[in-house]
Biopython code that builds the backbone (N, CA, C, O; Angstrom):
import numpy as np
from Bio.PDB.StructureBuilder import StructureBuilder

atoms = [
    (1, "UNK", "N", (-9.402, 92.978, -130.425)),
    (1, "UNK", "CA", (-10.277, 92.301, -129.514)),
    (1, "UNK", "C", (-9.462, 91.303, -128.689)),
    (1, "UNK", "O", (-8.532, 90.680, -129.202)),
    (2, "UNK", "N", (-9.809, 91.158, -127.429)),
    (2, "UNK", "CA", (-9.154, 90.197, -126.552)),
    (2, "UNK", "C", (-10.050, 88.975, -126.409)),
    (2, "UNK", "O", (-11.251, 89.087, -126.160)),
    (3, "UNK", "N", (-9.434, 87.800, -126.575)),
    (3, "UNK", "CA", (-10.185, 86.556, -126.513)),
    (3, "UNK", "C", (-9.479, 85.584, -125.585)),
    (3, "UNK", "O", (-8.250, 85.510, -125.567)),
    (4, "UNK", "N", (-10.263, 84.837, -124.813)),
    (4, "UNK", "CA", (-9.703, 83.804, -123.939)),
    (4, "UNK", "C", (-10.426, 82.491, -124.205)),
    (4, "UNK", "O", (-11.652, 82.454, -124.307)),
    (5, "UNK", "N", (-9.659, 81.424, -124.315)),
    (5, "UNK", "CA", (-10.200, 80.078, -124.434)),
    (5, "UNK", "C", (-9.930, 79.374, -123.113)),
    (5, "UNK", "O", (-8.820, 79.451, -122.587)),
    (6, "UNK", "N", (-10.923, 78.693, -122.573)),
    (6, "UNK", "CA", (-10.752, 77.904, -121.366)),
    (6, "UNK", "C", (-10.998, 76.453, -121.763)),
    (6, "UNK", "O", (-12.092, 76.093, -122.197)),
    (7, "UNK", "N", (-9.967, 75.625, -121.607)),
    (7, "UNK", "CA", (-10.059, 74.228, -122.025)),
    (7, "UNK", "C", (-9.970, 73.300, -120.822)),
    (7, "UNK", "O", (-9.088, 73.443, -119.976)),
    (8, "UNK", "N", (-10.879, 72.366, -120.760)),
    (8, "UNK", "CA", (-10.881, 71.340, -119.710)),
    (8, "UNK", "C", (-11.258, 70.019, -120.377)),
    (8, "UNK", "O", (-12.250, 69.386, -120.018)),
    (9, "UNK", "N", (-10.453, 69.622, -121.343)),
    (9, "UNK", "CA", (-10.726, 68.429, -122.137)),
    (9, "UNK", "C", (-9.501, 67.536, -122.164)),
    (9, "UNK", "O", (-8.371, 68.010, -122.048)),
    (10, "UNK", "N", (-9.733, 66.246, -122.316)),
    (10, "UNK", "CA", (-8.617, 65.331, -122.514)),
    (10, "UNK", "C", (-8.632, 64.759, -123.927)),
    (10, "UNK", "O", (-7.954, 63.775, -124.224)),
    (11, "UNK", "N", (-9.413, 65.393, -124.786)),
    (11, "UNK", "CA", (-9.511, 64.968, -126.177)),
    (11, "UNK", "C", (-8.541, 65.794, -127.015)),
    (11, "UNK", "O", (-8.716, 67.006, -127.144)),
    (12, "UNK", "N", (-7.512, 65.147, -127.590)),
    (12, "UNK", "CA", (-6.519, 65.891, -128.369)),
    (12, "UNK", "C", (-7.116, 66.712, -129.505)),
    (12, "UNK", "O", (-6.627, 67.803, -129.797)),
    (13, "UNK", "N", (-8.156, 66.209, -130.143)),
    (13, "UNK", "CA", (-8.758, 66.931, -131.270)),
    (13, "UNK", "C", (-9.347, 68.270, -130.839)),
    (13, "UNK", "O", (-9.258, 69.248, -131.581)),
    (14, "UNK", "N", (-9.941, 68.329, -129.665)),
    (14, "UNK", "CA", (-10.516, 69.578, -129.159)),
    (14, "UNK", "C", (-9.408, 70.600, -128.912)),
    (14, "UNK", "O", (-9.538, 71.763, -129.293)),
    (15, "UNK", "N", (-8.330, 70.171, -128.280)),
    (15, "UNK", "CA", (-7.202, 71.064, -127.990)),
    (15, "UNK", "C", (-6.543, 71.509, -129.296)),
    (15, "UNK", "O", (-6.181, 72.677, -129.440)),
    (16, "UNK", "N", (-6.390, 70.602, -130.230)),
    (16, "UNK", "CA", (-5.805, 70.904, -131.532)),
    (16, "UNK", "C", (-6.616, 71.980, -132.252)),
    (16, "UNK", "O", (-6.052, 72.927, -132.801)),
    (17, "UNK", "N", (-7.946, 71.829, -132.246)),
    (17, "UNK", "CA", (-8.799, 72.822, -132.898)),
    (17, "UNK", "C", (-8.745, 74.170, -132.185)),
    (17, "UNK", "O", (-8.808, 75.212, -132.837)),
    (18, "UNK", "N", (-8.629, 74.165, -130.868)),
    (18, "UNK", "CA", (-8.508, 75.427, -130.127)),
    (18, "UNK", "C", (-7.213, 76.145, -130.508)),
    (18, "UNK", "O", (-7.217, 77.358, -130.716)),
    (19, "UNK", "N", (-6.112, 75.408, -130.600)),
    (19, "UNK", "CA", (-4.841, 76.012, -131.016)),
    (19, "UNK", "C", (-4.936, 76.543, -132.437)),
    (19, "UNK", "O", (-4.435, 77.631, -132.723)),
    (20, "UNK", "N", (-5.570, 75.794, -133.331)),
    (20, "UNK", "CA", (-5.689, 76.240, -134.714)),
    (20, "UNK", "C", (-6.477, 77.551, -134.795)),
    (20, "UNK", "O", (-6.067, 78.484, -135.485)),
    (21, "UNK", "N", (-7.605, 77.617, -134.092)),
    (21, "UNK", "CA", (-8.413, 78.831, -134.098)),
    (21, "UNK", "C", (-7.661, 79.993, -133.462)),
    (21, "UNK", "O", (-7.685, 81.110, -133.979)),
    (22, "UNK", "N", (-6.997, 79.733, -132.350)),
    (22, "UNK", "CA", (-6.242, 80.783, -131.669)),
    (22, "UNK", "C", (-5.119, 81.313, -132.568)),
    (22, "UNK", "O", (-4.883, 82.521, -132.610)),
    (23, "UNK", "N", (-4.434, 80.435, -133.275)),
    (23, "UNK", "CA", (-3.363, 80.874, -134.177)),
    (23, "UNK", "C", (-3.911, 81.712, -135.321)),
    (23, "UNK", "O", (-3.276, 82.682, -135.737)),
    (24, "UNK", "N", (-5.077, 81.352, -135.833)),
    (24, "UNK", "CA", (-5.698, 82.158, -136.891)),
    (24, "UNK", "C", (-6.067, 83.540, -136.361)),
    (24, "UNK", "O", (-5.915, 84.537, -137.066)),
    (25, "UNK", "N", (-6.547, 83.602, -135.135)),
    (25, "UNK", "CA", (-6.903, 84.888, -134.546)),
    (25, "UNK", "C", (-5.661, 85.746, -134.317)),
    (25, "UNK", "O", (-5.714, 86.964, -134.485)),
    (26, "UNK", "N", (-4.551, 85.126, -133.936)),
    (26, "UNK", "CA", (-3.311, 85.878, -133.749)),
    (26, "UNK", "C", (-2.824, 86.469, -135.067)),
    (26, "UNK", "O", (-2.270, 87.568, -135.091)),
    (27, "UNK", "N", (-3.029, 85.741, -136.161)),
    (27, "UNK", "CA", (-2.660, 86.263, -137.478)),
    (27, "UNK", "C", (-3.454, 87.527, -137.792)),
    (27, "UNK", "O", (-2.973, 88.406, -138.507)),
    (28, "UNK", "N", (-4.662, 87.615, -137.261)),
    (28, "UNK", "CA", (-5.508, 88.788, -137.456)),
    (28, "UNK", "C", (-5.234, 89.887, -136.445)),
    (28, "UNK", "O", (-6.020, 90.824, -136.309)),
    (29, "UNK", "N", (-4.106, 89.770, -135.729)),
    (29, "UNK", "CA", (-3.654, 90.785, -134.772)),
    (29, "UNK", "C", (-4.571, 90.920, -133.560)),
    (29, "UNK", "O", (-4.728, 92.022, -133.034)),
    (30, "UNK", "N", (-5.168, 89.846, -133.115)),
    (30, "UNK", "CA", (-5.993, 89.869, -131.919)),
    (30, "UNK", "C", (-5.184, 89.332, -130.738)),
    (30, "UNK", "O", (-4.231, 88.576, -130.929)),
    (31, "UNK", "N", (-5.559, 89.720, -129.529)),
    (31, "UNK", "CA", (-4.923, 89.212, -128.323)),
    (31, "UNK", "C", (-5.651, 87.944, -127.895)),
    (31, "UNK", "O", (-6.863, 87.949, -127.683)),
    (32, "UNK", "N", (-4.890, 86.854, -127.771)),
    (32, "UNK", "CA", (-5.507, 85.570, -127.448)),
    (32, "UNK", "C", (-4.787, 84.925, -126.268)),
    (32, "UNK", "O", (-3.558, 84.894, -126.204)),
    (33, "UNK", "N", (-5.592, 84.411, -125.336)),
    (33, "UNK", "CA", (-5.088, 83.674, -124.183)),
    (33, "UNK", "C", (-5.777, 82.318, -124.150)),
    (33, "UNK", "O", (-6.983, 82.220, -124.379)),
    (34, "UNK", "N", (-5.004, 81.269, -123.863)),
    (34, "UNK", "CA", (-5.570, 79.940, -123.668)),
    (34, "UNK", "C", (-5.277, 79.531, -122.233)),
    (34, "UNK", "O", (-4.128, 79.538, -121.791)),
    (35, "UNK", "N", (-6.339, 79.173, -121.510)),
    (35, "UNK", "CA", (-6.208, 78.711, -120.131)),
    (35, "UNK", "C", (-6.541, 77.224, -120.094)),
    (35, "UNK", "O", (-7.644, 76.814, -120.456)),
    (36, "UNK", "N", (-5.571, 76.419, -119.651)),
    (36, "UNK", "CA", (-5.771, 74.982, -119.521)),
    (36, "UNK", "C", (-6.172, 74.649, -118.096)),
    (36, "UNK", "O", (-5.570, 75.135, -117.138)),
    (37, "UNK", "N", (-7.195, 73.815, -117.965)),
    (37, "UNK", "CA", (-7.709, 73.420, -116.665)),
    (37, "UNK", "C", (-7.940, 71.908, -116.686)),
    (37, "UNK", "O", (-8.280, 71.348, -117.728)),
    (38, "UNK", "N", (-7.760, 71.257, -115.555)),
    (38, "UNK", "CA", (-8.024, 69.826, -115.460)),
    (38, "UNK", "C", (-7.124, 69.008, -116.368)),
    (38, "UNK", "O", (-5.920, 69.253, -116.427)),
    (39, "UNK", "N", (-7.697, 68.026, -117.088)),
    (39, "UNK", "CA", (-6.885, 67.116, -117.895)),
    (39, "UNK", "C", (-6.182, 67.781, -119.075)),
    (39, "UNK", "O", (-5.209, 67.234, -119.594)),
    (40, "UNK", "N", (-6.649, 68.938, -119.504)),
    (40, "UNK", "CA", (-6.018, 69.600, -120.656)),
    (40, "UNK", "C", (-4.628, 70.140, -120.330)),
    (40, "UNK", "O", (-3.863, 70.461, -121.239)),
    (41, "UNK", "N", (-4.291, 70.245, -119.040)),
    (41, "UNK", "CA", (-2.973, 70.736, -118.638)),
    (41, "UNK", "C", (-1.869, 69.833, -119.205)),
    (41, "UNK", "O", (-0.754, 70.289, -119.458)),
    (42, "UNK", "N", (-2.190, 68.565, -119.398)),
    (42, "UNK", "CA", (-1.207, 67.593, -119.903)),
    (42, "UNK", "C", (-1.246, 67.484, -121.428)),
    (42, "UNK", "O", (-1.007, 66.411, -121.982)),
    (43, "UNK", "N", (-1.547, 68.593, -122.102)),
    (43, "UNK", "CA", (-1.693, 68.560, -123.562)),
    (43, "UNK", "C", (-0.417, 68.110, -124.262)),
    (43, "UNK", "O", (-0.487, 67.530, -125.346)),
    (44, "UNK", "N", (0.745, 68.364, -123.668)),
    (44, "UNK", "CA", (2.002, 67.978, -124.307)),
    (44, "UNK", "C", (2.112, 66.466, -124.472)),
    (44, "UNK", "O", (2.678, 65.987, -125.454)),
    (45, "UNK", "N", (1.577, 65.718, -123.521)),
    (45, "UNK", "CA", (1.651, 64.254, -123.605)),
    (45, "UNK", "C", (0.635, 63.696, -124.607)),
    (45, "UNK", "O", (0.689, 62.513, -124.943)),
    (46, "UNK", "N", (-0.284, 64.532, -125.084)),
    (46, "UNK", "CA", (-1.285, 64.105, -126.069)),
    (46, "UNK", "C", (-0.820, 64.338, -127.500)),
    (46, "UNK", "O", (-1.554, 64.055, -128.447)),
    (47, "UNK", "N", (0.383, 64.846, -127.659)),
    (47, "UNK", "CA", (0.931, 65.130, -128.979)),
    (47, "UNK", "C", (1.013, 63.847, -129.806)),
    (47, "UNK", "O", (1.420, 62.802, -129.299)),
    (48, "UNK", "N", (0.626, 63.929, -131.078)),
    (48, "UNK", "CA", (0.714, 62.782, -131.983)),
    (48, "UNK", "C", (0.913, 63.304, -133.399)),
    (48, "UNK", "O", (0.876, 64.508, -133.649)),
    (49, "UNK", "N", (1.123, 62.372, -134.313)),
    (49, "UNK", "CA", (1.282, 62.765, -135.708)),
    (49, "UNK", "C", (-0.021, 63.359, -136.249)),
    (49, "UNK", "O", (-0.001, 64.303, -137.039)),
    (50, "UNK", "N", (-1.145, 62.798, -135.819)),
    (50, "UNK", "CA", (-2.446, 63.284, -136.275)),
    (50, "UNK", "C", (-2.789, 64.640, -135.668)),
    (50, "UNK", "O", (-3.387, 65.488, -136.331)),
    (51, "UNK", "N", (-2.408, 64.845, -134.401)),
    (51, "UNK", "CA", (-2.686, 66.101, -133.704)),
    (51, "UNK", "C", (-1.379, 66.663, -133.146)),
    (51, "UNK", "O", (-1.044, 66.410, -131.989)),
    (52, "UNK", "N", (-0.629, 67.430, -133.965)),
    (52, "UNK", "CA", (0.684, 67.947, -133.546)),
    (52, "UNK", "C", (0.549, 69.142, -132.586)),
    (52, "UNK", "O", (0.780, 70.290, -132.965)),
    (53, "UNK", "N", (0.177, 68.847, -131.356)),
    (53, "UNK", "CA", (-0.079, 69.900, -130.376)),
    (53, "UNK", "C", (1.173, 70.695, -130.022)),
    (53, "UNK", "O", (1.096, 71.905, -129.809)),
    (54, "UNK", "N", (2.318, 70.031, -129.957)),
    (54, "UNK", "CA", (3.553, 70.752, -129.612)),
    (54, "UNK", "C", (3.914, 71.784, -130.676)),
    (54, "UNK", "O", (4.342, 72.894, -130.360)),
    (55, "UNK", "N", (3.741, 71.409, -131.920)),
    (55, "UNK", "CA", (4.038, 72.338, -133.019)),
    (55, "UNK", "C", (3.107, 73.551, -132.967)),
    (55, "UNK", "O", (3.555, 74.690, -133.104)),
    (56, "UNK", "N", (1.817, 73.304, -132.771)),
    (56, "UNK", "CA", (0.853, 74.406, -132.721)),
    (56, "UNK", "C", (1.056, 75.290, -131.496)),
    (56, "UNK", "O", (0.884, 76.507, -131.570)),
    (57, "UNK", "N", (1.426, 74.677, -130.362)),
    (57, "UNK", "CA", (1.662, 75.483, -129.156)),
    (57, "UNK", "C", (2.902, 76.354, -129.321)),
    (57, "UNK", "O", (2.952, 77.476, -128.817)),
    (58, "UNK", "N", (3.896, 75.838, -130.024)),
    (58, "UNK", "CA", (5.106, 76.627, -130.274)),
    (58, "UNK", "C", (4.774, 77.832, -131.166)),
    (58, "UNK", "O", (5.213, 78.949, -130.892)),
    (59, "UNK", "N", (4.012, 77.605, -132.212)),
    (59, "UNK", "CA", (3.587, 78.699, -133.091)),
    (59, "UNK", "C", (2.788, 79.721, -132.295)),
    (59, "UNK", "O", (2.968, 80.928, -132.462)),
    (60, "UNK", "N", (1.900, 79.233, -131.426)),
    (60, "UNK", "CA", (1.054, 80.109, -130.622)),
    (60, "UNK", "C", (1.889, 81.014, -129.724)),
    (60, "UNK", "O", (1.671, 82.225, -129.688)),
    (61, "UNK", "N", (2.831, 80.441, -129.007)),
    (61, "UNK", "CA", (3.625, 81.264, -128.071)),
    (61, "UNK", "C", (4.595, 82.186, -128.815)),
    (61, "UNK", "O", (4.841, 83.308, -128.372)),
    (62, "UNK", "N", (5.144, 81.727, -129.933)),
    (62, "UNK", "CA", (6.042, 82.600, -130.710)),
    (62, "UNK", "C", (5.278, 83.763, -131.360)),
    (62, "UNK", "O", (5.871, 84.786, -131.701)),
    (63, "UNK", "N", (3.975, 83.597, -131.527)),
    (63, "UNK", "CA", (3.133, 84.666, -132.085)),
    (63, "UNK", "C", (2.555, 85.559, -131.003)),
    (63, "UNK", "O", (1.624, 86.324, -131.253)),
    (64, "UNK", "N", (3.103, 85.463, -129.810)),
    (64, "UNK", "CA", (2.731, 86.276, -128.646)),
    (64, "UNK", "C", (1.359, 85.913, -128.056)),
    (64, "UNK", "O", (0.695, 86.747, -127.439)),
    (65, "UNK", "N", (0.950, 84.655, -128.258)),
    (65, "UNK", "CA", (-0.228, 84.163, -127.552)),
    (65, "UNK", "C", (0.168, 83.841, -126.123)),
    (65, "UNK", "O", (1.340, 83.591, -125.843)),
    (66, "UNK", "N", (-0.800, 83.846, -125.216)),
    (66, "UNK", "CA", (-0.523, 83.611, -123.792)),
    (66, "UNK", "C", (-1.128, 82.279, -123.380)),
    (66, "UNK", "O", (-2.321, 82.042, -123.568)),
    (67, "UNK", "N", (-0.276, 81.392, -122.805)),
    (67, "UNK", "CA", (-0.726, 80.106, -122.264)),
    (67, "UNK", "C", (-0.744, 80.178, -120.758)),
    (67, "UNK", "O", (0.230, 80.608, -120.140)),
    (68, "UNK", "N", (-1.847, 79.761, -120.160)),
    (68, "UNK", "CA", (-1.972, 79.719, -118.710)),
    (68, "UNK", "C", (-2.457, 78.339, -118.296)),
    (68, "UNK", "O", (-3.234, 77.698, -119.004)),
    (69, "UNK", "N", (-1.984, 77.892, -117.136)),
    (69, "UNK", "CA", (-2.442, 76.586, -116.619)),
    (69, "UNK", "C", (-2.585, 76.673, -115.125)),
    (69, "UNK", "O", (-2.959, 75.692, -114.483)),
]
sb = StructureBuilder()
sb.init_structure("model")
sb.init_model(0)
sb.init_chain("A")
sb.init_seg("    ")
for serial, (resi, resn, name, xyz) in enumerate(atoms, 1):
    if name == "N":
        sb.init_residue(resn, " ", resi, " ")
    sb.init_atom(name, np.array(xyz, "f"), 0.0, 1.0, " ", f" {name:<3s}", serial, name[0])
structure = sb.get_structure()
């Protein structure tokens, strides 16, 4: 199944949960795309110890997930 997430949030927790769900779906051999729009494009600057967005995005792209902005 092909799935796309469209994110337009500046809340790190929302982006973190989207990455977590997308990574779980990739483990199940599904095709997943995440499209960042608006404030979510700057997700890298929202990285923190509580919400490790850079780590999750790296796992996502290495697992052949597609990031679009």
